[in-house]
N, C-alpha and C positions, 0 to 999 in steps of 0.2 A: 232570239239568240241569247245564250247564257253569258253572263258577264263574270269576269274574275272578281272575286270579293277581296279587293285590296283597299281597306279603309280602316281608319282608327279615329275615334273621337278625340279632337284636340284637347278637350277638357273631360276626359273619360272618368276621372274620379271626382265625386262631388266636392271633396275637400279642396280641389284645385279649380273650382269653377268660378271663383271670383277673386278680385284683388285682395279682399280681406283674408282669404285663406293663406296668402303668402306672408302675412304679417304676424308678428309675435303677439299672442293674446295677452291682454292686460291681466294683471293679478291684483287681488285686493287683500293685502296682508293685514290680519288682525282688525279688519273693519275700517282701516284707515283709507287714505285717498288712493285712487287707482294708480298703478304704475304707468308711466307714459309709454305709449307705443312709439311715438315720434319725439324727436328732439325739439326742444323749444327753439323758436327762431331767434337769431341774433337781433340786436337792436340796430336801428338805422345808423347810429354813430359807429358801431362796431363794423358794420358792413362797409360804410364809406371808407373807414381807415384801411380795412382789409383789401378793398379794391385798389386803393391808391398805392398800397405797398406791394401789390401783385400777389397777395396771399389768397385772394378769392377771385373767382371767375364769374362773369355775368353772361347769360345767354338764354336762348329760347329752347325750352325742353321739347323733345320729340319722343313720344312713347310708341313702342312697337305694338301695332294693333293685333298682331298674331302671337306675340309673347309680351303680354302687358307688364311683366315684371322687369323688362329691359327698357331702358330709356337712355337718351343721349342729349348733350348740349354741345355746340361746336366749340372747339378750342379757340383762344384769341386769334391765332394765326390762320384759322379756317382750313388748315391742312388735314385735320383729324378731328375726332370727337372725344369728349369726356364721357365715360360710361357711368351710369347710375344703376347699381345692381339691386333691384328689388323695390317693393312698395315703400319700405321704411326709408330707403335712401332718397326717395322722391319727396318725402316729408310733406305730403298732402298737396303737392303741385299737380296740376292737370295739364293735359297736352296743349302746347302752345303758350303756356305761361312764360313770362320772363322771370328767371330765377337767378339767385346767386349760389354758387357751388363752392364748397371747400374740397380741394383735392386731397385724398387720403395719402398716407405714407406709401412709398413705392412697394413695400412688402405686402400691401393690401390690394394692389392693382390686380386686374383680372386679365386672363387670356381670352380675348374676344375678337371674333371676326367682325369687321365693320359692316354696317347694315344700312340699307335704305328702305326698310319696310315701313318707315314712319312717314307721315304726311309732310309734304313741303320740303323734301330733301333734294330733289333733282329736277328742276324745271329750267328750261332755257327758252329763248325766243321761239325756237323752232322744234320743240320736242315736248312730249307729254310727260307728266310726272310718272315715275316708275316705282313699282312696289317690288322689293327684293326680299331676301331672307338672310338672317344672321346664322352662322354656324359657329358654335362655341366649342373649342377643344377642351376636353376634360381628361383624357387619358394621360398616363405618365410617359408612355412610349407609343410611337406610331410606326407600324410596319410598312415598309415601302413595297412596291410591286415586285422588286427583285428579292424580297425576303429579308432584307436588312432592316435593322431597327434604327430609327432616327431618335436622337436625344431630344426629349421634350424641352430641355432647357434651351436648346438651340432654336426650337420653334418659338418659344416664349420671347426670345430676344426680338423677333420680328413682329409678334402679334400682341405683346403685352400692352394693355390699354390703360391710360390714366383713368382712375376710378375715383368717384367723388360722392358727396352727399349734399343735398339741398339744405341751405341754412337760412334762406330768406326768399320770399316771393316779392319781386319788385312790382309786377303788374299781372293781374289775373286776366289774361287774354281769353282763356276758355270761358264760354258763356255760363258755365255751371248748370246748364240745362241738359237733360238726357231723356231719351225715349226708352221706355222699358215696360216691365210688367210688375204688378203687385202680387204679393204673396201674403196670405193671412197667417199670423203667428199666434197660436192659442196662448192664452194667459199673458199676452203682452199688450201694452197700451199703444203699440204702434204696429204698422205693417212693414214688410220688407220690400223695398223697391229694387228690382234687379235691372240695371241698364243693359241695353243690347250691346253697347260699346263696353267691352271688358276693361278698358282703360279707366273707366269711371267707377268709383267704389260703389258698393251697395249702400243704400240710403234708408235710414229709418224715417218713416212717415207717420205722424200721429193718426190714429184711427179717426179722429174727428175731421181730418182732412180728406178721408176716403169717401166714396159714395155711401149714401145712407144705409143701403142694405148690404154693404160689403161684408160686415161681420157675420151675417147670417147666410149670405148667398155668394161667398167668395168664389165658388166654382163658376159662377156666371161670368166672371171677369178674367178667366184663364187666358183668353185670347184677345183681351182688350189692351190696346196701347195707351199709355199715359205719358204725359210730359211732367217731369219732376225737376225742381230746381234745388240745388244744394244751398243751404243758408248758413251752415256751420259744419266744421269738421274739427272736433276737439283732439288735442294731442294724446289723450288717454283712450281713444276709441279707434277700433278698426273701421267703424262705419261712420259715414257722414250723416248729417241731419238735413231733412229737406221738406219741401211743401209741394203738393201736387199743383201744377199750373193749369192742366187741361186734360180732359179725356179726349183722345184723338179719334178712336174708332177701332175697327177690327184690324188686327195685324194681317198683313198680306195684301191689303187693298191699297191701290196706288195713292189715293188722295190723303188718307191719314198718314201713310208712310212718308209721303212727300212733305207734309206739314211738319212731321217730326224732324226730318232732315233740316228743313229751313230753320226751325226753332233751335235745334242743337248748335247750328253753325251761325246763329245770330244774324240771319239774313232778314232785312227789313222788307217785308212784302205788303206793308200797309198801303192804303190808298193815300195819294198826295192830298195834303190839307188845302183848304180854301186859300190860306195865306200863301202857300206855294203857287197855286194855280193863278192867283191874282198877279203874279209876276209876269205872266204871259199876255200877249196881245188879246184884246177882247173882240175886236172886229174881225170876223172871218168871212170869206177867205182873206188872208193877210197879204198885203202888197208892200213891196219894198218902198220906203219913203224916198222921194226924189233927192233929198239932201244926202241920204246915205248912198244912193246910186252915184251921185257926183263924186264921192270919195274913192270909188272903186274902179278897177279895170273892167271894162265891159267885154265879156267873152261869150255873150249869148248867141252870137252868130257862128261860133266855132262848133265843129263836130265833136261834141263831148258826150260820153255815155257811161253808164254804170254796168258793172259785171258783179253779180252777187248770187248767193244761193237762190233757188227758185222761190222759196218761201220767205225771203228776207223782206222786212217792211221798214227797217231803219237803215236807209242807204246813206252812208256818210262819206263815201269816196267815189270819185269819177275819174275817167282817163280821157286823154285826147292825144292825137298823133297826126301831125300835118307835115307832109313832105315839102321841103324848101327847094327853091330853084337850083341851089348848089349841090343837091343830092343828099344833104343832111336832113334831119328831122327836128321839128319842134314838138317836144313831148311834154304834156302837162299832167300833174296830179292835182286834183281839186277836191278839197276836204271841206265838209260842212262847217260853217262858221258858227259853232254853238256858243262861243263866248260872246257873240253879239246879244244873245237872248239871256244868257246866264251872267248877270251883273255881279261883280264882287260884293260879298257881304250881305246880299238879300236872302230871303227865305229859300228861294230856289237854289242859290249857290250853297247854302248851308246843308240842305238835304242831299244835294249831289256830292258834296264833299264828304258827308257822312257815309253814304252808300258806296261811293268811290268806283263802283263798277256795276254794269248790268250782269245779271246771273242767268245763265242759259241752262234750263233743264230740258229733258226730252220733250215734254208736252207743253212747255210755256217758257216765257221770258219774264224775268222780274227786272223792269227797266230802272236805270239809274235816274232817268229824267221822265217827266210826264209824257204820256203817249202823244199828246198834242204836239209836243216838241220833237219827240223821236220819229214819229211817223208822218208828220205834216210839215211843221214850220222849218225844221232843219233837214229833213230827209230829202235827198236829191232826186225827187220824183220826176219822171219824164214830162217834158212839155210845160215845165213850170219854172219861173224865175226863182233862183235860190242864191243866198249869200254864201260865199266860200272863201277859204284861204287857198291860194294856188302856189305851186312850185312848178316853174316852167324851165325846161332845159333846151338848149340847142345841143344836139347829140348826133354823133356819126352813126352810120348803119352798124358799125362794129361795137358801139356802146361807149365810145369815148365822149366825155362831157366837155363841150367847148365853152359853154356859159350857162348861168342859171339866174333865175329871177324869183323873188318871193314877193307876195303882195296879196292884199284883199281884193276880191273879185266878185263878179256876178256871172253865173252860168245858167244855161237852159239845156238840161240833158235832152238829147234827141231820142233816146231809147233806153229802156231798162232790159238789159240782157241778163240771162242766167248763165251760170257756168256751162250748162249744156248747150245753150245757143252759141256761146263763144267757141266751145270745143268743136261743134259741128262746122263752124267757119274755118277753124284751123285744119280740121280733117279734110275739108273740101275746098282748097284754095281757088279752084277754077269754077266752082259752081255758081250759078246765078240764082240766088235765093228769092223766093216769092214772098209777097207780103203775108201770106197765110202761115208761113213757116216761122215767123218772128213776131214779137209783140209790136204794137203800133209804133211807127217810126215817123219822126218829124219830116214832112215832105220836103223841107228845105235841104235835108241831107239824105240823098237816096240810099237805099240798102247797100248798094255796091260801094259807096263811100265808107259806110260803117264797116263793111266786110274788109275793105282794104286797110283801114286803120287798125283793125284787130290783127290782121296778118303782119303789118309792119311792127306793131307792138310785140307780137310773138317773136318775130325775128330778132328784134333788139333785145328782148328779155332773155332769149337763149344766149346771146353773146354776153350780156351782163352776168348771167348765172355762171357761165363758163369762166368768166374773169374772177368771180367771187371764189369759186372753188379752186381754181388754179392759184389764187392768191392766199389760200389757207383757211377757207371757211369750212364749217362742219355742219352737217345736217343729220339729225337722228330721227328718222321717220319711224313711227310706230303705228300699228293697226288701230283704226278708230271704228267703233261699232256705231251704226246708225239704224234707225227704226222707221218703219211705216206704221202709221197709227190709223185706227178707225176714227173717222171724222166726228162721229156722234159720241162714242164712248171714250175716245182717246186711249183705248187699250192697244197694245202692240199687236199688229197683224203679221208682221214679218220683220226681219233684221238682216243687215248686210254690212260688210266691211266697206267703209267709204273709200272711193277711188280718187286719189289725188292726181289730177291730170294736168295737161299743158295749160289749160285755161286758168287753173288755180295758180300754177307757177308764174304765169304772166302777171297776174294781179299782185302776187306776193313780191315779185322782183321790184316792181315800181313802188310799192309801199315801203319796202326796205330802203330803196334809194332815197325816197322822200324823208324817211325818218333819219337816215344818216346825214343828209344834207341839212336838215333842220337842226340836228344836234350840233353840227359845226357852226352853224349860223348863230344860234343863241349863246353858245359858249364863247365865241369870239366877242360878242357884244356884252355878255354878262358873265365873266369868268368866275364870279363868286356866287352867282344866283341860279345858274342854269340847272334845270331839272333834267337829269339824264338817266339812262338805264344801263347798268353794268352787269356783266356776267362773270363772276370770279372763276378761275380755273378749277378743275376737279380737285377733290381732296387727295392729297399725296398718298396717304396710307391706303386708302381704298383703291387708288390707281395701281399701287405696287402689288396689292393682293390680286387685282384683276390681271395684271401682267403675268404674275406667277401662275394663275389658273390657265391663261391662254398658252403659256409655255408648256404646261402639263398636257394640254389638249393638242399640242402641235400646231397651233394657229399663230401665224406670224402677224401680230398686230403692233403697230408703231404708235405709242402713246406720247411721243415727244412733243406733239403740237396738235392743235385742232385739225389742221390740214392733213397732217400725217395720219391721224386717226380716220378721217373721212376717206382718204385713199385706201387705207387698209380694209375698211368695211366693204369697199367695192371690188377688192382684188384678192382677199385672203381665203375665200371659201369656194373657189372654183365656179364652174358653170354647168350645172346639171339640173335635173328635174326639181330637186329640193334645195338648190342653192339659195333661192329667195327666202325660203323658210329658215334656213340656217342664218341668213343675214338678219332676219327679224329677231331671232334669238340672240345673236351677237350684239345687235343694236340695243336690246334690252339690257344685256350685261354691261355694255359700255355706258348706258344711261345712269347706272347706279352711282358712280362716283361724282356725277355732275351736281353742281350746286345750283341754287335758284338764281335767276336773274332778278336784279333789285333796282328800284328807283332810288335815286340819291340826289342830294344837292351838292354841286361842285365845291361850294365853300367849306364843306365839312371834311372832304378828303383832300389832303394836301398833295399827294403824289398822283400825277396824271396817269402813271402806269396802272393805278387801281381803277381808273375809269374804263378800262378796256372791256370789250365784250368778247369773251372767249370763243363762243360758238361761231359768231359772225366774223371774228378776227378783224374787228375794226376798233380804232382808238376811241371813237365817240359814237354813241347811239342814244336815241330817245324814242318816245311814243308821241306821234303827231297825227296819225291817220284815222283815229277812231274816237273823236271827242263825244259822240253820242253815247258811247257805252263805257268810256274810261275817263275818270276825272283828271288823271295825270295829263292827258292830252289837252284838256281845257287849260291847265296851268301853262303848258308849253305854248298853246295858242296865245295866251296873254303875254308871255315873254316875247313871242315873235311879234305881236302887235306893238309892244313897247319898243322893240328894236327898230321897227319900221318908222315909228313916230319920234324916235330919239328921246323917249321918256324912260326913266328908271322905274321898274316895277316896285310895288309896295313891299318893303322888306318885312313888314309885319305879317305877311302871309304865312310865315313860318314854313317855308317849303320843305324843310327836312322832316318836320313832324308830320306833315301831310304825306310826304313820300313814304314814311314808315307805315302810315295808315293804309295807303294804297297797296303797299306790299302785303300787308295782312289780309286785306279784303280780296286781293287777287288770288292769294293762296286758298282762302276759304271758298271763293266762287269756283275755283277749279275742282276742289274736293267735292263740293255739292254737285257739280256737273257729273263727276265720276260716280257718285253715289246714286244719282238719278238714273244714270245709264245702267248701273248694277241692278237697281230696283226693277227697271223695265225688262231687263234681260231675265231676271229671276222669275218675273211674272210670265214672260214668254216661254221659258222652259216648262213652267208648271202647266200652261195652257196648251202648248204645242209639242212638248217633249214626250219621251226622251229624244235627244238630238245626238246624232252620230257625227264624228269628225275625226280627221287625222290631227294629231298633235305632236309637237316636238318638245323633247325634254330641255328645260332651261337651266335647271340646277338640281343637284342631288344633295340631300341632307342625310342624317343618320337613320331616320325612320320614315322618310317621305321623299318625294321629288316633285318639282314644279314643272308644269307643261304649259306651252302656248297652244291654245286650241285654234288651229289655223283657219277654220271656216268662219269663226266668229271673232277672232282677235282677242279673246279673253284669256286670262291666266288662271290656272287652277292648281291646287296642290292635291296630290294623291298620297294618302297616308297608308302606310304598310304595317301590317300586323307582324310583329317579330315572334318567331318561334324557334328557340334555341335547341329544341329537342332533336331536330333533324340536322343540327350542325355537326356532322360527322363525315369522316373520310369516305366510308362505305356509301353513305347516302349521296355524296357528291359524285361518286363514280357512277351510280345508277341514274341519277338525275343531275346532269351538269347544269350549273346555274346560268340563267340568262343575265347578261350584263346590261344595265341601264346606265348611260352616261349622257353628258350634254350632247345634244343633236340627235339622240336616239329618236326614231320615228315610231309612234305608237298609235293605236286606234282607241279612241275614248268615246264614252257615251255620257252625256250630261243628263242628270236626273234630278227632279225636284226632291228636296229634303222634306222632312216632317215640319221643320221650322218654316214659317211663311216667307216667301220670296227667296229662300235660300236653295242652293242647288249644289250638287257635288259631281265630281268626275270619277268614273270607274273605267278600268281597262276592259276592252272588249275581248272576246274569246280568241279571235284571230289576230290579236295585237302583236304577237311575236312569232317569228318563224321557228317554232319549236319542233323538235323531234316528237312524233306521236307517243313514244314511250313515256314522255313526261306527263301525259294526262292520266288522271285516275279519278273516277267518280267516288266520292265519299258521302254516304248517306244521301245520295241523290243530288248533291251539290258539288260543283267544281270548286275546290278550295285552293287558296293560294297561301303558301307558307314562304315567308321572306327571311333570308339569312342576311344579316348585316355584319360584315366583317371589316374591321380596320377602316371605317369610313372617316374621311377627312374632307375638308372643303374641296370640291372639284373632283373627288374620287368617284369611282363607279359604284353602283348599287347592284348587288347580286341577288337575283330573284329566282327561287326554285319553285316549281309547280309539282304538286302531288295529288 
């Protein structure tokens, strides 16, 4: 089937293919010193005084990966962003760096639509990071659909953005490492390194640093991936200076591409040292010492079980549910006591603190802790005595909590259930499951007892969930792509959108309940030291823009609170065949203004209102339930242990500094996980494509539009070639334009690009219900000419076919 040729290279002109092309070239007047491309940095003293007087602003820089000349830092009040216009304004800062910015005079501010195309801009407890796109208004006047002209000055009043320039780099958070390709430059003593990430500048690499035969056989390295580290970037140069760190291998292969991702994002995937491993018990299998057993509540005879993904090996949470004679329930959440093995200040604690989180890629996990700890000593494996921290509630069938207990405990899980097992029990409440249908079960607890416990938990969880959302919580679900892999090659054999089912919701509900309860407990005991997790409200400016867009689209969305937004998402789009797809698109749009959830120490923020978690709509929240894979949870466990023993935790732990580090590492791990998924899907498209799917338009720009590919849950941008030659009244009469707007349903085909692991989306022939008179073969190819008229953010895109 023939495809419409609607594509345009984002970097079509060679002069615009790198950040250096956007910078002013240095000149050398009269053989003197070079003219500076970038301003010299302020001194530390100047910066300190400027920050104290409010003349300068400090923040973390986010660079748009699709428009690398656009960057932002958050304003001090977190309601909007400060815009950094161009490479020169960034002043050699890289993505993620902590910088100090001087805001320019108001007459130099830009009219910019807020954006979340940058990494780390919209993550909450229960949503994935979203990638959006900025639309910048450039015209003096804008024509409305009714033919009237709006005054651009009026538009500027609502979209004028504080614009600034970087004057100091406080902390270089970016690793300064990049994956890319080498290019030989005749008559130069260096080669040109071109990073795959366009936000990183081109780098001059000494020829002596290149492979021995590179000068004579540079063509052999055209498709070879290298890692290069920036060692200097002078103020008088468009280009950085660097050294090659490693030759990775052939571009497009999963192993070298993955290694490049891990290196760029500074993920420590080295083996644990002997010093670290020496911190763990030597005698295996390990048994709980009698003196430790005597300190804990013995729950080994209780019906306790785990529910996890089928492939999980680090089981750090278990559940129990026992009906009481009065009709109420005793419900327990039991979390692996990792802090028992990870002692404060030793080598194991140091490496866990540094890694801060496990990193989950498609084909592997890079653990925060040694596998002996993750998969054996702490993992709540079935039929094995394990140390835990438990939260146990007395709770009514309706979900009302009557009492709660915190304490160290010992459990013996009776069975390892997968989400599929638990779901099958929920789906068949009356069924008598046989032993062959489930994993091995402790004979002390019959299968029917486990089944009934799952059903009771499910019933209570539904009530808890209903209470949460009626109380004002928000959930922004987004499609998540999963893969099936060949066990030998680890290559993708298939992919599917992960289904979030009742069994997932069951576990999530009680983990949320445990985290909330623990947050209140440690804050009551240590009001100045508690490590909590807050979620700031959405950025006001972006929310206002989204409200305006929804109004233009005729969608009634209430952004007044998290609960109002959640209700709108479930009622605003009707109920037909494609309402779920429209909800996915609207959810993506509503994710854009959301800010990241952050760990913090309560002693740092003086106003309790700032502790609130916006999405969950709770005053206090923390992370307690995953200490095997999150260091923040280990800190919370130590706080909980101190509260139970009436001992004050060591203030020297510097909780706030560790909280900031955990925030950084969590953001990086999420980005690495997304890049790993992108890599595998790109390989899958190459091996199994082209792939066809319905897609729904998510946003319209002046020369492109974004779609959500419904079958695979991926977002792609379709670039349109503009041809003004046919922009005439006569032409429009003969060929009426097709209108593309948000929620337009199209047929797309995903095709592998010439660049390794990259793929693009093209519209299929029958994508629009066109009148046949609109088709015409030109030189044997069906061409698409696009007319773009009066495009503004949220407007329609008119496409003509000839």
